[in-house]
N, C-alpha and C positions, 0 to 999 in steps of 0.2 A: 649383935642381938638378932633374934629371929622373931618375926611378927606375923600373926595371922590377921588379915584384913577382912572383917565381915562385910557382907553386902556386895562384894565384888563378883558379880555373876559372869563367869566365862564359860560359854558353851560353844561347841563347834558350829552349830547352825546359826546362832545369833551373831557370832563373830563374822562368819563368812557373809551373811546377809548385809551386815553393817559395812563390810569392806566393799561389796558391790555397789552400795549406794554412794560411798564417800571417796573411793579411790580416784575417780575421775574429777573430783572437785578440789582436791588439795593442790595448791600451787605454792611453791616456795623457791626462793633463790638458793642456789647451791653454794657451798663454801668448802674450803680446804684449810689445812692448818700447818703451821711450823711451830715446833715446841722447843723450849729451852732444855738445857742439860740438867735442870734441877728435878731429881726424881723424888716423888712423894712416897711411893711404895712399889716394889717389884717382887713378885712371888711366882715361882714355878710349881708350888704345892708339893715339892719333894719332901719337905720337912713337915710332919704332921702336927707340929707345935708352933707354927708360924703365927697363930693368933686368930684365925677364922673360927667361928663358932662351930662346934660339933654338937649335934642334937638328934634325938630320935624318939618318935612316938608312933602310934598306929597309922598316922596319915602323912607324916613328913619325916624326912631324914636329911641331914647335912653332915658330910663326913669327908675326910681325906681318903683318896683311893687311887693307888697306882700312879702317883704323880699328878693327880687332878683333884679338884674340889667338886664333889658330886652332890647334887641336890635332887631330891625326889619328893613328890607329893601326889596323893590321890584325892585330895579335898577339892571339890569342884568350885565352891563359892569363895575361894580365898587366893590370895597371892602371898608368897613367903619370900623373905629376903634375909640376907646376912651381910653385915657391914664389914668392910675391909679394915684390918688393923692399922689404919693410918694414924700417925702421931700428929700430923698437921692437916687442918682443913684448908680448902682453897676455894675462892670464888671464880678463878680462871684456871681451868685444868683440862687435860686430855686423859682419858682412861681407855686402855686397850685390853681385850680379853678374847681368847678363843673358846669356842663352845661346840660340843658335839652331842647330838641327841643319842640317848642310850636305850630308849624304849620305842616300840613301834607306834604306840598310841599317841594321840594328839596332845599338844600342850604348847606352852610358851616359855621361853627363857628370856633373860634380860638383865638390865642394869638399873640400879636406883642411885639417886644422889639427893642429898638433903641435909637438914640440920637436926632432924630427929625422926622417930618412927611415926610422928603425926604431921610432919612437914617435909614432903619429899616429892620428887618426880620419879616416874617409873617408865622406862623404855621396855616395851614388850615386843619380842621378835618371835614369829612363828616360823618353824622350819619349812612350812608350806609356802612361804614367800611373801609375807607382809610384816609390817612393823607398826607400832602405835606408841603414843606417849600420853600419860595421864598424870594429873596432879592430885595429891592427897593433902588436903588442908581443911582446918576447921571441922574435922570429923567426917568429911565426905570426899568423894572422887569427882574430878572434872576432866573431861576429855580435852586434851591439848592438840594432839595430832590424831585424827581418825585413822583407822586401819588403812594402810597404804601399800599397794603391791609394788614389788621391785624384783627384777630378775637378778639382782646382785646377790640375793640370798640363795646359796647353793648347798642344800643339805647334804648332798653326796660327798662334797669336798670338806664338809665342816664349815663353820661360820666364824669369821673373825670380825669383831665389832670394835669400832673406834668411836667413842663419844667425846665430843668437845663441848665444854660449857664455858662461855665468856660472859659472866654476869647473867643477863636474861636472854642470851642467844645460845641456841643449841644446834649442833651440827652432827650428823651421823654418817659414818663411812662403814660400808659392809664389804668385806672381802676385797678391799682396795678401791672400791668405787664410792665416791661421795654421793649419797642418794638424796640428801636434802638438808636444809638448815631452816630454823624457825625462830621467831621471836616468842619467847616464853611469856606468859601473862604476869609472872611474878619473879623477882629476884629474891631468892631465899636467904642469901648471905653465904658466908664461907661454909662449904659443904663437905661431908664425908661421902664416900662412894661404896656401893655394895653390889651384890649379885642377887638375882631374883629368879623365881620359877612359879609356874601355875599350870594346873592340869585342865584339859578341856573336857574330861569325862572322869568317871569314877574308877577307870582302869589304872590310872596312875601315869605320871610322866616323869622322866628322869633325864638330866643333862649333866655332862661333865665339863667343868671349866678348867682351862689351863693357861699359863703364860699371862698372868694379870700384871698390868703396869699402870700406874697413875703418875703423871708428870705435870709440873706447872706449865701453863700456857704462856708463850712469849708473844706470838703474833697470830691474829686471825686473818686469813686471806679470803677474799671475795671473788666470786665468779667474774672473770673478765671476758671470756669467750667460750662458746659451747656449740657443738655440732653433733647431731645424732644420725645424720646422713639419710634421714627418712625420705627427703625430697632433694633432687638435684638443685644446686644453687651456684652462684657465681663465686662463692668463697673458695672453692677448691678447683685446681686445674684439672681439666679433662683432656684426653687425647687417646686415640686408638693407633698404636704403632705395630709394625710388623713383628718386632722382636720383644719389645717391652711396652708397657702402657699403664695407664691409670685412669680411673673414672668411677662414676656412680654405677652400682650394680645391685639390683634388688633393694634391700633395706640397708645398704652399706656402701662403703667406698673401697674399691679394689685397686691393688697395685700388683702387677704381674710381670713375669719375665720368662723368656725361653732361652736366655743366654746364661753362660757360666759366669759366676762372680760379677753379676750385674745388679747393682742396688740403685733404686730410684728413691728420691726423697722429695717431699712436697710440703709447702706451708700454706696456711690459710691467708686470706687477704685481710689480715688485721691492720688497722690504720696506724699502728705503732709497734715498736718492739716491746718486749716485756723486761722488767727490771726486778732484781731480787729484793726481798725473798719472793719466790713464785713456785708454783707447782703445776705440773702437766700430768693429766690422766688420759689414758687411752685404753679401749677395749678392742682386741683384734685376735685373729686366728688364721692358721693356714687353712685354705679351703681345698687345695689340690697340690700335688707335686711336693717338692722339697723347698718351699718358699720360706724366707725369713721375714720377720715383721717387727716393728718397734717404733720408738720415739727418737727424734734427733733434736739437738739444740746447738746453736753456734752463735758467735759474736755478731751483733747487728752491724758492726763496722765492715764485715765481710759481705759485700753486696752479692757476690756470686754463690755464697753458701758453700765454699770449698773447705772451710775449717769448721769442724764440728765434732761433737760426741754423739755416739749412736748406741742407744740401749736396744738390744735385739733379743728376740726369742727365737730359738731354733726348734727343730723337730724332735729333740731328745728331752725336752723339758728343762733345758738350761737357759739361763739368761747371762748376757755378758755386755760389757761396754767397750766399744772400739773407738779409736781416736784418729781423726784425719786432720792434716794440716796442709793447706794449699792443694787439696786434691790428692795428697799422698798418704798412704796408710802409715800411721805412727805406732801401731801396736794396740794391745788389749790392756785396758785399765783394770778390769775385774772380771771374774767368772764365778758363777754360783749356780747350784741346783737348789731351787727354792721349793719347800713343801707346798703342795697344792697345785703345782703346774702340771699340765697334761703331758704325759710322755709322747703322745702322738703329735702334739701341737695343733690338733684339729678342734679341740674344745677352746672357746674364747678365754684368753688370759687378760686380766686387768693389770695394766702397768702404770706406775706412778714414778715421776722424777720430781724431787723437791730440791730447790737450789736456794742457798742463802750465802751471799758473798761468793767465795770460791769453793764452798762446800756443796757437794751433791750427794743425795741419798736416794736409794732405789728400793721400791717395794713392788712385789708381784703377788697378786691375789691377796693382798693384805699382809703378806709376810715380808719382813725387812730383809733385804739382801745386804750388800756391803755399801759403805759410804767411802768417798774418796775426795781428794782435793784437786780441783781443776787448775789448768795453767792460766786461766783468765777469769775475770768477773765482769761487772758492768751490765750492759743491756744485751738481750738475746733475741734471736729469731728461733721459733720452735715449730715443729711439724711432725709428720709421719714419714715412715720409710718402709720399704719392702723390696724383695727381690730374691736373689740366690747368692750364696756365700760359701766359699771354702769347700769342705767335704760334702755339703748339701747342694752343691751346684747342680743345676738342671732346671727344667721347666717347673714353675711353681707360681702360686697366687696367694696373696694375703687379703683378708677382708676386714675392714674396721667398721665398727658400729657405734663408736663414741670417741669424742675428742674434747677435752676441756682444759682451759687455762685459768689459773687462779693467781691473783695478785693482791698486794696490800694497797687498796685504793684509798684515795683521800675522801 
């Protein structure tokens, strides 16, 4: 169904002013997720009869178009949404969707979840860089999460949203970076999921949605460790070497090398190893030369860190996973070119490794790469790595601006 919501005033100036007031006040624990194999709905919008509503009048249009589901509106004082054709509702689920702005004028795209057109939550995402969550109940709107700025929203690359609902807990991941989790004021019950749009002015706003998927939630992980490298600390090793080195630089953590095939890896001073299921997220980029950068994880029983898997990004926009045993290279586990990665490697990439038992899954900028089975499970040490490798050998530097570990905590 499509629904117009009266009284919801969304204008460019009021929204930006509200954001400037609240964005520094919002504080939330971050969370990540591991999901089960139970799919509730998956749709690439290639079939125009898959069940989403098609509708058109003078101020709103919802239609299938070129393998996407496109929504357009020019009505300023309203939000419009369309429910996914899910046969089963769920109170614990994860929904993923990609979205691209189709018009130059301002507006908001988003996701809704709820039990009816009168009882739902609305996630609003602005391509200008902020998100917000509202509750519609008893005929009126209540702000749950005020407009919050995040650099994870990258309109030029497109936006990939992951919404996780665990009863009254909500978590949001944008382009592969978990930006926040919040305790919702009400548990609505088993929910349907849908897509939404709103215009910031009368010129109209259009967004095209693709690759929608909703799955049952198996496990919610909580933040166990986080570093944004804004200030030097004792958590990460520092050292200035003649040929390779690592340390804090500007608003980041740098790993560099002037040697061929020289990789350095480093781990934070966490007081314990991590155990599955867990997830590691990192944001990094090449800042000069032909450097490689990525995430590594290995068995905690290996005190020297000589046995490990290494997720690496190179200068051609590819990701791969390499495997080392007792310090010796044992080959490549997977290789993929993931949409949304920067061909130069100079634009920051958001990397994510999720591990459950012996299964590992890789995501880059919110896009799933390949999954694979590891040779071992148990507990792990995790960290960052960078340097030079193979055909890209030569001087190079990588800079990380974020590192986070999520676990299933008691």
